[in-house]
C-alpha positions as a printed NumPy array, in Angstrom:
array([[ 25.886,  -7.125,   9.21 ],
       [ 25.998, -10.018,   6.596],
       [ 23.346, -11.886,   8.381],
       [ 20.97 ,  -9.241,   8.567],
       [ 21.467,  -8.578,   4.649],
       [ 20.62 , -12.273,   4.086],
       [ 17.726, -12.186,   6.491],
       [ 16.099,  -9.184,   4.698],
       [ 16.693, -10.679,   1.214],
       [ 15.06 , -13.862,   2.398],
       [ 12.096, -11.944,   3.863],
       [ 11.417, -10.364,   0.444],
       [ 12.396, -13.461,  -1.609],
       [  9.011, -13.691,  -3.434],
       [  8.895, -10.004,  -4.246],
       [  7.76 ,  -9.772,  -7.925],
       [  8.865, -13.201,  -8.314],
       [  9.61 , -14.148, -11.951],
       [  9.579, -10.258, -12.885],
       [ 12.802,  -9.148, -11.111],
       [ 15.854, -10.948,  -9.941],
       [ 15.492, -12.838,  -6.645],
       [ 16.782, -10.519,  -3.934],
       [ 20.096, -11.62 ,  -2.236],
       [ 22.534, -10.235,   0.279],
       [ 24.482,  -8.325,  -2.466],
       [ 21.194,  -6.779,  -3.669],
       [ 20.245,  -5.632,  -0.207],
       [ 23.897,  -4.395,   0.611],
       [ 24.173,  -2.3  ,  -2.681],
       [ 20.782,  -0.528,  -1.686],
       [ 21.594,   0.06 ,   2.132],
       [ 25.086,   1.49 ,   1.22 ],
       [ 23.296,   4.601,  -0.44 ],
       [ 22.561,   5.744,   3.211],
       [ 24.963,   7.237,   5.759],
       [ 27.239,   4.794,   7.415],
       [ 25.514,   5.324,  11.009],
       [ 22.088,   4.773,   9.414],
       [ 22.653,   1.511,   7.515],
       [ 22.376,  -0.97 ,  10.384],
       [ 19.465,   0.713,  12.108],
       [ 17.562,   0.789,   8.881],
       [ 18.161,  -2.85 ,   8.277],
       [ 17.048,  -3.724,  11.824],
       [ 13.788,  -1.731,  11.645],
       [ 12.876,  -3.368,   8.346],
       [ 13.585,  -6.713,   9.768],
       [ 11.281,  -5.946,  12.937],
       [  8.503,  -4.4  ,  10.891],
       [  8.508,  -6.253,   7.547],
       [  7.422,  -9.714,   8.909],
       [  4.057,  -8.135,   9.528],
       [  3.938,  -5.32 ,   7.051],
       [  5.399,  -7.159,   4.054],
       [  2.393,  -9.042,   2.553],
       [  3.937, -12.419,   1.114],
       [  1.717, -14.219,  -1.297],
       [  0.924, -16.873,   1.439],
       [ -0.352, -14.06 ,   3.769],
       [ -2.676, -12.718,   1.098],
       [ -3.891, -16.284,   0.367],
       [ -4.612, -16.758,   4.019],
       [ -6.659, -13.518,   4.225],
       [ -8.968, -14.572,   1.242],
       [ -9.336, -18.147,   2.777],
       [-10.611, -16.39 ,   6.108],
       [-13.003, -14.211,   4.006],
       [-14.396, -17.012,   2.109],
       [-16.145, -18.404,   5.329],
       [-16.306, -15.333,   7.343],
       [-19.744, -15.591,   8.983],
       [-20.019, -11.901,   9.313],
       [-19.875, -11.738,   5.637],
       [-21.173, -14.763,   4.181],
       [-23.571, -16.078,   6.744],
       [-24.143, -19.71 ,   7.869],
       [-23.945, -21.108,   4.22 ],
       [-20.975, -19.771,   2.424],
       [-21.527, -21.815,  -0.732],
       [-24.964, -20.279,  -1.073],
       [-23.589, -16.744,  -0.43 ],
       [-20.756, -17.164,  -3.185],
       [-23.124, -18.727,  -5.819],
       [-25.056, -15.434,  -5.848],
       [-22.255, -13.009,  -5.155],
       [-20.347, -11.301,  -8.098],
       [-16.635, -10.809,  -7.509],
       [-15.967,  -7.579,  -9.171],
       [-13.065,  -7.122, -11.876],
       [-13.55 ,  -3.208, -12.252],
       [-10.068,  -1.809, -11.473],
       [ -9.101,   0.814, -13.918],
       [ -5.477,   1.04 , -13.029],
       [ -3.111,  -1.4  , -11.397],
       [ -3.196,  -5.248, -11.316],
       [ -3.874,  -5.931,  -7.591],
       [ -7.687,  -6.755,  -7.906],
       [ -7.041,  -9.063, -11.03 ],
       [ -4.189, -10.735,  -8.922],
       [ -6.424, -11.158,  -5.9  ],
       [ -9.097, -12.886,  -8.107],
       [ -6.626, -15.386,  -9.454],
       [ -5.552, -16.438,  -5.846],
       [ -9.1  , -16.582,  -4.959],
       [-10.125, -18.919,  -7.885],
       [ -8.641, -22.229,  -6.608],
       [ -9.471, -21.346,  -2.776],
       [-13.117, -20.666,  -3.639],
       [-13.337, -23.953,  -5.617],
       [-11.689, -25.849,  -2.739],
       [-13.866, -24.303,  -0.099],
       [-17.276, -24.312,  -1.978],
       [-17.004, -26.281,  -5.087],
       [-17.917, -23.336,  -7.187],
       [-16.062, -21.826,  -9.89 ],
       [-15.39 , -18.004,  -9.788],
       [-16.885, -17.455, -13.379],
       [-20.179, -19.418, -12.277],
       [-20.835, -17.042,  -9.404],
       [-23.117, -14.072,  -9.315],
       [-26.811, -13.124, -10.232],
       [-27.942, -11.633,  -6.9  ],
       [-27.573,  -8.08 ,  -5.498],
       [-24.452,  -8.554,  -3.712],
       [-20.955,  -7.587,  -5.224],
       [-17.684,  -7.873,  -3.725],
       [-14.74 ,  -5.562,  -4.307],
       [-11.378,  -7.187,  -3.284],
       [ -8.287,  -5.244,  -2.974],
       [ -5.042,  -5.663,  -0.926],
       [ -4.391,  -2.357,   0.865],
       [ -6.248,   1.   ,   0.954],
       [ -4.02 ,   3.944,   1.055],
       [ -5.859,   7.11 ,  -0.047],
       [ -8.782,   5.476,  -1.13 ],
       [ -8.739,   7.233,  -4.428],
       [ -8.4  ,   4.461,  -6.639],
       [-11.479,   2.435,  -5.165],
       [-13.466,   5.503,  -5.387],
       [-12.704,   5.882,  -9.15 ],
       [-13.319,   2.262,  -9.95 ],
       [-16.637,   2.422,  -8.214],
       [-17.714,   5.661,  -9.584],
       [-17.183,   4.241, -13.206],
       [-19.04 ,   1.087, -12.243],
       [-22.092,   2.445, -10.7  ],
       [-23.638,   3.843, -13.73 ],
       [-23.606,   0.155, -15.087],
       [-24.832,  -1.392, -11.966],
       [-28.331,  -2.853, -11.074],
       [-30.676,  -0.169,  -9.5  ],
       [-30.438,  -2.018,  -6.187],
       [-27.244,  -3.547,  -5.001],
       [-24.815,  -3.836,  -1.992],
       [-21.016,  -3.627,  -2.314],
       [-18.819,  -5.156,   0.116],
       [-15.259,  -3.475,  -0.249],
       [-12.838,  -6.02 ,   1.447],
       [ -9.168,  -5.053,   1.912],
       [ -6.385,  -6.577,   3.948],
       [ -5.625,  -3.187,   5.623],
       [ -6.69 ,   0.224,   5.321],
       [ -5.249,   3.649,   6.336],
       [ -7.621,   5.596,   8.673],
       [ -7.522,   8.907,   6.612],
       [ -8.289,   7.093,   3.35 ],
       [-10.965,   5.075,   4.831],
       [-12.735,   8.157,   6.175],
       [-12.539,   9.964,   2.791],
       [-13.694,   7.088,   0.905],
       [-16.767,   6.332,   3.273],
       [-17.794,  10.072,   2.95 ],
       [-17.712,   9.915,  -0.816],
       [-19.486,   6.503,  -0.98 ],
       [-22.422,   7.946,   0.92 ],
       [-23.318,  10.062,  -2.203],
       [-22.258,   7.72 ,  -4.993],
       [-25.373,   5.722,  -5.522],
       [-27.736,   8.665,  -4.754],
       [-26.083,  10.589,  -7.395],
       [-26.858,   7.992, -10.023],
       [-30.324,   7.562,  -8.998],
       [-29.705,   4.169,  -7.65 ],
       [-30.275,   2.344,  -4.17 ],
       [-26.796,   1.128,  -3.794],
       [-25.05 ,   0.553,  -0.396],
       [-21.528,   0.183,   0.488],
       [-19.633,  -1.573,   3.155],
       [-15.888,  -1.056,   3.673],
       [-14.285,  -4.072,   5.568],
       [-10.664,  -3.81 ,   6.398],
       [ -9.105,  -6.668,   8.451],
       [ -6.576,  -4.001,   9.797],
       [ -6.607,  -0.151,  10.149],
       [ -3.58 ,   1.917,  10.402],
       [ -3.603,   5.286,  11.928],
       [ -2.669,   8.198,   9.688],
       [ -5.004,  10.856,  10.277],
       [ -3.396,  14.554,  10.751],
       [ -5.342,  15.029,  14.021],
       [ -3.98 ,  11.718,  15.439],
       [ -0.349,  12.069,  14.021],
       [  1.26 ,  11.479,  17.25 ],
       [ -0.082,   7.796,  17.234],
       [  0.565,   7.319,  13.514],
       [  1.29 ,   4.178,  12.19 ],
       [  3.057,   5.499,   9.319],
       [  6.383,   7.436,   9.1  ],
       [  5.521,  10.951,  10.421],
       [  8.844,  12.754,  11.424],
       [  9.06 ,  15.151,  14.365],
       [ 11.178,  17.619,  12.487],
       [ 12.722,  18.4  ,   8.922],
       [ 16.105,  18.246,   7.834],
       [ 17.747,  20.745,   5.882],
       [ 16.356,  21.097,   2.297],
       [ 12.748,  19.973,   3.167],
       [ 11.494,  23.554,   3.901],
       [  9.47 ,  23.598,   0.794],
       [  7.324,  20.821,   2.165],
       [  6.334,  22.954,   5.222],
       [  4.527,  25.462,   3.257],
       [  0.727,  26.166,   2.661],
       [ -2.285,  24.224,   3.802],
       [ -0.92 ,  21.003,   2.701],
       [  2.52 ,  21.679,   4.567],
       [  4.178,  19.294,   7.081],
       [  2.939,  19.195,  10.408],
       [  5.36 ,  17.464,  12.925],
       [  4.108,  14.849,  15.326],
       [  5.208,  14.995,  18.969],
       [  7.991,  12.574,  20.065],
       [  7.641,   9.863,  22.628],
       [  4.251,   8.479,  21.941],
       [  4.519,   4.438,  21.461],
       [  2.847,   3.321,  18.283],
       [  2.269,  -0.029,  16.835],
       [  4.84 ,   0.589,  14.37 ],
       [  7.751,   1.661,  16.613],
       [  8.168,   0.903,  20.283],
       [ 11.398,   3.11 ,  20.598],
       [ 11.346,   6.695,  19.808],
       [ 15.254,   7.162,  19.193],
       [ 14.997,   4.509,  16.542],
       [ 12.002,   5.76 ,  15.005],
       [ 13.355,   9.239,  14.625],
       [ 16.751,   7.864,  13.193],
       [ 14.857,   5.753,  10.424],
       [ 12.403,   8.401,   9.756],
       [ 15.149,  10.899,   9.051],
       [ 17.327,   8.492,   7.009],
       [ 14.518,   7.584,   4.825],
       [ 13.37 ,  11.373,   4.578],
       [ 16.9  ,  12.488,   3.66 ],
       [ 17.136,   9.744,   0.988],
       [ 13.683,  10.701,  -0.579],
       [ 14.915,  14.444,  -0.514],
       [ 17.791,  13.469,  -2.523],
       [ 15.782,  11.352,  -5.067],
       [ 13.113,  14.226,  -5.475],
       [ 16.128,  16.434,  -6.244],
       [ 17.036,  14.359,  -9.386],
       [ 14.185,  15.764, -11.013],
       [ 14.015,  19.49 , -12.326],
       [ 10.292,  19.807, -12.028],
       [  8.84 ,  16.954,  -9.921],
       [  5.08 ,  16.646,  -9.524],
       [  3.66 ,  18.103,  -6.331],
       [  2.31 ,  14.625,  -5.078],
       [  5.72 ,  13.182,  -5.372],
       [  7.155,  13.615,  -1.752],
       [ 10.243,  12.058,   0.017],
       [  8.046,   9.574,   2.098],
       [  5.978,   8.428,  -0.945],
       [  3.26 ,   9.972,  -3.067],
       [  0.468,  11.819,  -0.827],
       [ -1.459,  14.949,  -0.635],
       [  0.357,  16.601,   2.406],
       [  3.623,  16.841,   4.278],
       [  6.654,  15.035,   3.4  ],
       [  4.53 ,  12.105,   2.112],
       [  2.352,   9.132,   2.931],
       [  5.061,   7.089,   4.87 ],
       [  3.441,   3.692,   4.597],
       [  5.761,   0.619,   5.271],
       [  3.106,  -1.709,   3.931],
       [  3.908,  -3.489,   0.676],
       [  2.882,  -6.737,  -0.957],
       [  4.644,  -9.549,  -2.774],
       [  3.188,  -8.316,  -6.121],
       [  4.343,  -4.674,  -5.959],
       [  5.546,  -1.623,  -3.775],
       [  3.058,   1.016,  -3.549],
       [  4.079,   4.65 ,  -4.432],
       [  2.8  ,   5.65 ,  -1.06 ],
       [  5.877,   4.076,   0.498],
       [  9.184,   6.   ,   0.975],
       [ 10.788,   6.787,  -2.563],
       [ 14.101,   5.139,  -1.153],
       [ 12.44 ,   1.684,  -1.262],
       [ 11.449,   1.608,  -4.75 ],
       [ 12.685,   4.513,  -6.888],
       [ 15.139,   3.884,  -9.446],
       [ 16.065,   1.586, -12.453],
       [ 19.493,  -0.123, -12.459],
       [ 19.263,  -0.356, -16.329],
       [ 19.349,   3.388, -16.888],
       [ 22.755,   5.241, -17.003],
       [ 23.708,   7.282, -14.029],
       [ 23.002,  10.568, -15.707],
       [ 19.4  ,   9.643, -15.933],
       [ 17.062,  10.468, -12.911],
       [ 16.166,   6.685, -12.463],
       [ 19.663,   5.704, -12.724],
       [ 20.797,   7.825,  -9.628],
       [ 19.339,   5.505,  -7.004],
       [ 19.21 ,   1.668,  -6.672],
       [ 15.97 ,   0.417,  -5.466],
       [ 15.354,  -2.276,  -2.684],
       [ 12.003,  -3.18 ,  -4.097],
       [ 11.609,  -1.853,  -7.714],
       [  8.091,  -0.76 ,  -8.437],
       [  6.205,  -1.784, -11.418],
       [  4.321,   1.352, -12.317],
       [  0.691,   1.322, -13.585],
       [  1.455,   2.729, -17.005],
       [  5.03 ,   1.489, -17.684],
       [  6.35 ,   5.002, -16.801],
       [  7.081,   7.159, -13.822],
       [  4.842,  10.244, -13.259],
       [  7.735,  12.135, -11.865]])
């Protein structure tokens, strides 16, 4: 057990580096002991198996940006010429992921092309970088605010490390109308490096947490048009090769999330046990970055503030990867 605690701490060692204490085995143990005894080791085992690919270290994000700088399908045969005329957008209304990616891009661009980021632009090509597309709402809001100020003719490449299939579909449908509504000829291209399945019609193959059943206390998440629809057990996904282990971990994180939701007397309807989301028991993403944990991930990962007293809702759960909110407060 100790070796697994140390291994998980080492895996997330650069999480919010300089902002929160560096994770160690004691930190991971304090977190995992909040689960039932028979759930603790399986939860550790699955995170140790999944997060080497789903926890995006700084180095992974840098390598992604480096690939895009010379990706012929984007920049053609002459990267320096492309980037000299392309404008890398800085238009994110909430959050810091785009700004952080621009900062990582600066030295990589200089090294690859000899160009400074500030000197680029002037053409009709615009690049919107972000790390992960979950629902697509944030990107849609950012671009909706930008389009009225944009040139009358432009093309926007939306480049993300990973996109969830339902959010990708929703965003592409909204973007089809965006330029036209503003009376401009603006086209959009969404280019994720990886796509993760999370559409309700494809739930049996979901690459997010999607339980086959609800534990006691979760009945309220089954009601109405946005209610929980179970997946069928037994299908092998990219995420979980073992159905018994998947079920155990989904139920452990779901029960923990239900407990956390119960800390509030009047939780927001988007706050669901497996993460903020529009339906079911939550989004269920297991993707996170070195910079922050998304609120679309299970509440059990990120909810809580150890500096709060145990009587406060935030003091009732100890987070593994404490989330940095957009507005320095939780909309719970």
